[in-house]
Structures are given as structure tokens and as C-alpha cells.
FIMI-716473 format. One line per 8 residues: their letters; for each residue x, y, z of N, C-alpha, C. Coordinates in nm, 3 decimals, always signed. Example, Ala and Ser with C-alpha at 12.3 -4.5 7.8 and 13.67 -1.06 7.14 Angstrom:
2
AS = +1.319,-0.569,+0.780,+1.230,-0.450,+0.780,+1.320,-0.330,+0.780; +1.285,-0.225,+0.708,+1.367,-0.106,+0.714,+1.290,+0.003,+0.787
This chain:
59
MFEHFFQC = +9.796,+7.999,+9.966,+9.894,+8.122,+9.936,+10.013,+8.064,+9.979; +10.089,+8.158,+9.914,+10.264,+8.082,+9.837,+10.339,+8.203,+9.878; +10.424,+8.222,+9.866,+10.549,+8.326,+9.963,+10.598,+8.372,+9.804; +10.589,+8.489,+9.793,+10.651,+8.640,+9.741,+10.771,+8.683,+9.780; +10.878,+8.700,+9.673,+11.001,+8.822,+9.763,+11.013,+8.896,+9.681; +11.045,+8.983,+9.744,+11.085,+9.126,+9.687,+11.135,+9.226,+9.733; +11.184,+9.411,+9.664,+11.258,+9.422,+9.784,+11.200,+9.514,+9.821; +11.250,+9.566,+9.931,+11.187,+9.721,+10.027,+11.244,+9.816,+9.960
PYCWEEIS = +11.114,+9.908,+9.921,+11.203,+10.039,+9.867,+11.186,+10.146,+9.973; +11.228,+10.111,+10.072,+11.323,+10.181,+10.179,+11.464,+10.149,+10.225; +11.506,+9.979,+10.251,+11.597,+9.991,+10.291,+11.631,+9.841,+10.177; +11.580,+9.847,+10.106,+11.649,+9.778,+9.964,+11.718,+9.587,+9.980; +11.659,+9.566,+10.153,+11.632,+9.440,+10.198,+11.595,+9.353,+10.122; +11.602,+9.204,+10.084,+11.481,+9.164,+10.057,+11.405,+9.042,+10.143; +11.244,+9.109,+10.098,+11.167,+8.992,+10.198,+11.075,+8.966,+10.179; +10.984,+8.895,+10.191,+10.881,+8.766,+10.159,+10.764,+8.816,+10.260
MLLDPSVS = +10.639,+8.808,+10.178,+10.529,+8.795,+10.207,+10.460,+8.674,+10.163; +10.363,+8.643,+10.235,+10.238,+8.538,+10.198,+10.117,+8.645,+10.122; +10.132,+8.528,+9.992,+9.992,+8.609,+9.899,+9.922,+8.502,+9.882; +9.771,+8.532,+9.897,+9.682,+8.484,+9.904,+9.595,+8.490,+9.747; +9.633,+8.380,+9.655,+9.541,+8.421,+9.526,+9.423,+8.416,+9.529; +9.332,+8.424,+9.646,+9.172,+8.398,+9.625,+9.171,+8.589,+9.612; +9.267,+8.648,+9.646,+9.204,+8.790,+9.675,+9.336,+8.893,+9.622; +9.255,+8.991,+9.518,+9.361,+9.056,+9.483,+9.325,+9.233,+9.508
TTYVEDCE = +9.389,+9.239,+9.568,+9.393,+9.428,+9.650,+9.545,+9.543,+9.649; +9.504,+9.581,+9.725,+9.606,+9.738,+9.738,+9.567,+9.750,+9.882; +9.691,+9.734,+9.978,+9.662,+9.750,+10.077,+9.871,+9.770,+10.156; +9.847,+9.839,+10.282,+9.973,+9.905,+10.369,+10.049,+9.773,+10.450; +10.164,+9.788,+10.432,+10.213,+9.690,+10.501,+10.340,+9.722,+10.594; +10.362,+9.718,+10.677,+10.485,+9.757,+10.734,+10.654,+9.620,+10.691; +10.740,+9.709,+10.672,+10.854,+9.576,+10.642,+10.906,+9.529,+10.754; +10.906,+9.431,+10.730,+10.987,+9.344,+10.829,+11.071,+9.327,+10.902
ICCNPIEI = +11.209,+9.432,+10.829,+11.338,+9.494,+10.843,+11.380,+9.603,+10.904; +11.272,+9.718,+10.861,+11.310,+9.859,+10.861,+11.167,+9.899,+10.973; +11.058,+9.855,+10.899,+10.956,+9.861,+11.001,+10.883,+10.056,+10.883; +10.939,+10.050,+10.782,+10.822,+10.158,+10.698,+10.741,+10.100,+10.649; +10.651,+10.185,+10.614,+10.527,+10.099,+10.592,+10.531,+10.145,+10.419; +10.465,+10.032,+10.349,+10.485,+9.971,+10.217,+10.349,+9.972,+10.182; +10.324,+10.036,+10.036,+10.172,+10.020,+9.998,+10.213,+9.921,+9.909; +10.132,+9.802,+9.922,+10.172,+9.679,+9.811,+9.991,+9.656,+9.736
SVKFRQGE = +10.024,+9.630,+9.597,+9.949,+9.614,+9.515,+9.945,+9.469,+9.470; +9.831,+9.408,+9.488,+9.845,+9.259,+9.407,+9.723,+9.222,+9.306; +9.785,+9.147,+9.210,+9.687,+9.160,+9.102,+9.644,+8.973,+9.051; +9.556,+8.932,+9.066,+9.573,+8.751,+9.053,+9.480,+8.699,+8.931; +9.505,+8.630,+8.865,+9.414,+8.627,+8.736,+9.412,+8.478,+8.745; +9.264,+8.393,+8.754,+9.238,+8.232,+8.748,+9.397,+8.211,+8.827; +9.373,+8.212,+8.977,+9.521,+8.174,+9.092,+9.662,+8.188,+9.025; +9.686,+8.331,+8.919,+9.839,+8.283,+8.888,+9.880,+8.487,+8.936
LISFSAEN = +9.955,+8.508,+9.006,+10.015,+8.636,+8.988,+10.013,+8.671,+8.857; +9.957,+8.842,+8.825,+9.961,+8.906,+8.725,+10.007,+9.006,+8.745; +10.020,+9.095,+8.872,+10.059,+9.210,+8.862,+10.148,+9.189,+9.087; +10.236,+9.284,+9.111,+10.252,+9.280,+9.155,+10.336,+9.414,+9.219; +10.328,+9.479,+9.283,+10.424,+9.601,+9.372,+10.430,+9.610,+9.491; +10.527,+9.698,+9.506,+10.598,+9.754,+9.673,+10.633,+9.923,+9.651; +10.573,+9.995,+9.746,+10.597,+10.129,+9.651,+10.582,+10.180,+9.770; +10.668,+10.260,+9.805,+10.744,+10.353,+9.925,+10.630,+10.488,+9.888
LEQ = +10.514,+10.497,+10.047,+10.430,+10.559,+10.077,+10.495,+10.704,+10.064; +10.627,+10.701,+10.106,+10.656,+10.890,+10.139,+10.692,+10.943,+10.010; +10.683,+10.920,+9.893,+10.760,+10.975,+9.769,+10.671,+11.099,+9.702
């Protein structure tokens, strides 16, 4: 597991998330600052993060 920093698409605060390099997936997690739901998509290849997105669900 490693820590990844990104900007919340709602409140624009920098937040962090622990990512497991053995799992590529899409899921919803609430922002730890403003509590809005963020759609997180992560893709790994051979243990390296190749894609990360944090999207506003209300678009």
C-alpha cells in the first residue's frame, strides 16, 4: 500500500488515500474534508500506478 495525494473535485482541498497496488478498480469514497462522494478509478500495471482519477459524481 502507498499513499496517493490528490485534489477533491468538490472542495478542492488536497487529500490523501492509501492505494493497494494489487487492485485496479473503480469505487466511491467520501472526501475526508467535505464528505461528498468521489468516484475513484485506479489502474496498476506490475505494481506501478498507471492511471488515477477522482471525479465528481454530480456532473
